[in-house]
C-alpha positions as CSV (number, residue, x, y, z in Angstrom):
1,X,42.6,3.4,47.5
2,X,41.5,0.5,45.4
3,X,37.8,0.3,45.3
4,X,35.2,-2.0,43.7
5,X,31.5,-1.8,43.2
6,X,29.1,-5.1,42.9
7,X,25.8,-4.5,41.8
8,X,23.6,-7.5,41.5
9,X,20.3,-7.9,40.2
10,X,17.3,-10.5,39.4
11,X,15.1,-8.9,37.2
12,X,12.7,-11.9,36.9
13,X,9.4,-10.4,37.1
14,X,10.5,-7.2,38.9
15,X,10.6,-4.2,36.4
16,X,12.1,-2.0,39.1
17,X,15.1,-3.8,39.6
18,X,16.8,-2.6,36.0
19,X,15.9,0.9,37.2
20,X,17.8,0.3,40.4
21,X,20.9,-1.1,38.5
22,X,21.3,1.7,36.3
23,X,20.8,4.3,38.9
24,X,23.1,3.1,41.7
25,X,25.7,3.0,38.7
26,X,25.1,6.7,37.7
27,X,25.1,7.8,41.6
28,X,28.4,6.2,42.1
29,X,29.8,7.9,38.9
30,X,28.9,11.3,40.0
31,X,31.2,13.3,42.3
32,X,28.9,13.2,45.0
33,X,28.7,9.6,45.2
34,X,32.4,9.5,45.0
35,X,33.3,9.7,41.0
36,X,33.9,5.9,40.5
37,X,35.1,5.0,37.1
38,X,33.1,2.5,34.9
39,X,35.8,-0.1,35.2
40,X,35.6,-0.2,38.8
41,X,31.9,-1.1,38.8
42,X,30.6,-4.7,38.0
43,X,27.3,-5.1,37.0
44,X,25.7,-8.6,37.2
45,X,22.1,-9.3,35.9
46,X,20.7,-12.4,36.5
47,X,24.0,-14.3,37.3
48,X,24.5,-17.9,37.4
49,X,25.7,-18.8,40.9
50,X,28.9,-20.3,39.1
51,X,29.7,-16.9,37.6
52,X,28.9,-15.0,40.7
53,X,31.0,-16.8,42.8
54,X,33.5,-16.8,40.3
55,X,33.6,-13.0,40.1
56,X,33.5,-12.8,43.9
57,X,36.7,-15.0,44.4
58,X,38.6,-13.2,41.8
59,X,37.9,-9.9,43.4
60,X,39.1,-11.3,46.7
61,X,42.1,-13.2,45.7
62,X,43.5,-10.9,42.8
63,X,42.1,-7.6,43.0
64,X,42.0,-7.2,46.7
65,X,40.3,-3.7,46.9
66,X,40.5,-1.7,49.8
67,X,36.5,-0.9,49.8
68,X,33.7,-2.7,48.3
69,X,30.1,-1.5,48.0
70,X,28.0,-4.1,47.2
71,X,24.4,-3.8,46.0
72,X,21.7,-7.0,45.9
73,X,18.0,-5.9,44.1
74,X,15.7,-8.5,43.4
75,X,14.1,-11.6,44.8
76,X,15.1,-12.7,48.8
77,X,13.6,-14.5,51.7
78,X,14.8,-15.5,54.9
79,X,15.4,-19.1,55.3
80,X,17.0,-21.1,58.3
81,X,18.3,-17.7,60.1
82,X,19.8,-16.2,57.2
83,X,18.8,-13.7,54.3
84,X,19.0,-15.6,51.1
85,X,18.9,-14.1,47.5
86,X,17.3,-15.7,44.5
87,X,19.5,-14.3,41.8
88,X,18.3,-15.8,38.5
89,X,15.1,-17.1,36.8
90,X,16.3,-20.6,37.3
91,X,16.1,-19.9,40.9
92,X,19.4,-20.3,42.0
93,X,20.0,-18.7,45.5
94,X,23.0,-17.7,47.5
95,X,23.3,-16.6,51.3
96,X,24.0,-13.4,51.9
97,X,27.0,-14.3,54.2
98,X,29.0,-15.5,51.0
99,X,29.1,-11.8,50.1
100,X,30.5,-10.7,53.0
101,X,34.3,-9.8,53.9
102,X,35.3,-9.2,50.3
103,X,37.2,-6.3,51.4
104,X,38.1,-5.1,55.0
105,X,35.7,-1.9,54.3
106,X,32.6,-2.9,52.9
107,X,29.0,-1.3,52.7
108,X,26.4,-4.1,51.6
109,X,23.1,-2.8,50.7
110,X,20.1,-5.6,50.1
111,X,17.0,-4.3,48.6
112,X,14.7,-7.4,48.9
113,X,11.8,-9.1,50.8
114,X,12.8,-11.1,53.7
115,X,9.9,-13.0,54.2
116,X,10.2,-16.2,56.1
117,X,9.5,-18.2,53.1
118,X,10.9,-16.9,49.6
119,X,9.5,-13.5,48.8
120,X,10.0,-10.8,46.4
121,X,12.3,-8.0,46.7
122,X,13.0,-4.7,45.0
123,X,14.3,-1.3,45.2
124,X,14.5,2.2,43.4
125,X,16.7,5.0,42.9
126,X,16.0,8.7,42.2
127,X,18.5,10.3,39.5
128,X,21.0,12.6,40.9
129,X,22.5,15.5,39.4
130,X,26.2,15.4,39.4
131,X,26.7,19.1,40.4
132,X,30.4,19.0,41.4
133,X,32.4,21.9,40.3
134,X,35.9,20.3,41.4
135,X,36.2,17.6,38.9
136,X,36.3,13.9,38.9
137,X,39.9,13.7,39.8
138,X,39.7,15.6,43.1
139,X,36.2,14.3,44.0
140,X,37.8,10.5,43.9
141,X,40.9,12.1,46.2
142,X,38.2,13.3,48.7
143,X,36.4,10.0,48.5
144,X,39.2,7.7,48.9
145,X,40.9,10.1,51.7
146,X,37.6,10.2,53.9
147,X,36.9,6.2,53.5
148,X,40.5,5.3,54.6
149,X,40.0,7.0,57.4
150,X,36.9,5.0,58.8
151,X,37.1,1.9,61.0
152,X,37.5,-1.4,58.9
153,X,33.7,-2.8,59.2
154,X,31.3,-4.8,57.6
155,X,28.2,-2.6,57.5
156,X,24.9,-4.1,56.1
157,X,21.4,-2.5,55.0
158,X,18.2,-4.1,54.5
159,X,15.1,-2.7,52.7
160,X,13.1,-4.4,55.4
161,X,13.0,-6.6,58.5
162,X,12.8,-10.4,58.8
163,X,9.4,-11.9,57.9
164,X,8.5,-8.6,55.6
165,X,8.3,-7.8,52.3
166,X,9.7,-5.0,50.1
167,X,7.7,-2.7,48.0
168,X,8.9,-2.7,44.2
169,X,7.3,0.5,42.3
170,X,8.2,-0.6,39.0
171,X,9.4,1.5,36.2
172,X,8.3,4.6,37.5
173,X,11.1,4.3,40.4
174,X,12.3,1.0,41.3
175,X,12.5,-0.3,45.0
176,X,11.1,2.1,47.6
177,X,13.6,1.7,49.8
178,X,16.6,2.4,47.3
179,X,14.2,5.2,45.7
180,X,14.2,6.9,49.1
181,X,18.0,5.9,50.1
182,X,19.0,8.0,47.2
183,X,16.6,10.9,47.5
184,X,18.0,11.0,50.9
185,X,21.5,11.4,49.7
186,X,20.3,13.9,47.0
187,X,18.1,16.2,49.3
188,X,20.5,16.3,52.5
189,X,22.6,19.1,53.0
190,X,26.1,17.7,53.1
191,X,28.7,19.5,55.0
192,X,31.8,17.2,54.3
193,X,30.2,13.8,53.6
194,X,27.2,11.6,54.5
195,X,27.6,8.4,56.3
196,X,25.7,5.5,55.1
197,X,24.4,5.2,58.4
198,X,22.6,8.5,58.5
199,X,21.5,8.4,55.0
200,X,20.0,4.6,55.9
201,X,18.0,6.2,58.8
202,X,16.6,9.1,56.5
203,X,15.4,6.4,53.9
204,X,13.9,4.2,56.8
205,X,11.6,6.4,58.1
206,X,10.6,7.7,54.6
207,X,10.2,3.9,53.4
208,X,8.1,3.0,56.7
209,X,5.7,6.2,56.5
210,X,5.1,5.6,52.6
211,X,4.6,2.1,52.6
212,X,2.0,2.5,55.5
213,X,0.4,5.5,54.0
214,X,0.2,4.5,50.5
215,X,0.2,0.8,50.3
216,X,-1.1,0.1,53.7
217,X,2.0,-1.9,54.0
218,X,4.6,-2.9,56.9
219,X,8.1,-2.3,55.8
220,X,10.9,-1.7,58.3
221,X,14.4,-1.0,56.9
222,X,17.2,-2.9,58.9
223,X,20.7,-2.5,59.4
224,X,23.7,-4.4,61.4
225,X,26.8,-1.8,62.0
226,X,29.8,-1.4,64.6
227,X,29.5,0.8,67.3
228,X,32.0,3.7,66.8
229,X,32.2,7.2,66.5
230,X,30.5,9.0,63.9
231,X,33.6,10.0,61.8
232,X,34.6,6.6,61.9
233,X,31.5,5.0,59.9
234,X,31.6,4.2,56.3
235,X,30.6,7.0,53.9
236,X,28.1,7.0,51.1
237,X,28.4,10.6,49.7
238,X,30.7,13.4,49.8
239,X,30.4,17.2,49.1
240,X,33.0,17.5,46.4
241,X,33.2,21.5,46.4
242,X,34.3,21.1,50.5
243,X,37.6,20.4,49.6
244,X,39.0,22.9,52.0
245,X,37.4,20.9,55.0
246,X,39.1,17.7,54.2
247,X,42.5,19.0,55.2
C-alpha cells in the first residue's frame, strides 16, 4: 500500500500546535500507529496557500497514494456553510473541502475552532510508547493489509461542532481533542486494530466532559463518516503483536 500523511499547522499565537505536529508524527512512526517512514510524512507549518496547493496537487497527480492521513491544527472558523482553515500568519485561508479526496481512502482530522466567524483552533497529543515487538517491517505489513480491506471512503473528524471553539492547552499538552484522541489510542486495549470511528467516540466523550468540568466550556467533537460494517471502517492504530490474528 502506498501511504501519505499530511500534517498542517498554523502556530501563530497557538503554542500547542507545534506539540501536536510533533506528537502526531511520533505516533504515526510508532508500530501501533502503523510504522510510517519519515519520508511518507509531510509536515507543513504555516505554509503559504500557493505552497500548500502545490503539495496537494503533486500528491494527487504524481504520488497517487492509496491512503492519506491528513491533520490540520491551528486557527479555523465556519464561513458560508464550510469549515475554513487559516493556515499562516498572513491570514491566508483554505476551505477544508479542498483537502478532501486526495486519496480514495482518507482520514481527515481537524482540530480547530468552527465558530460562525473566524476563531481559534487547537489540539494536543499524549506521547505514545512504541511498545511493539515484531518490528517496523511487520507492523507496516499488518497496517497496510488491514487498511486496504476497508471501504473506500472519506472520514472527517472535528474537534468541535459548528459554532463552537476548541480549547488549546498550550505547551502542556496541545489541543484538548487531540490530546484525548491519542490518549484514547494509548489506553484502549487493542485486540487486532482500533478504528478511527471508535477512537473518535472515546475522545469525544472525554473532551466534552473535560471542557465542561475544567473550563466551563462547550466543546462537542463532530464527524462525517459513511455507514458501513465495523470491519470496513478506516483504522487509526494496530496491535503489532497480534500478527496471528490477521491471517
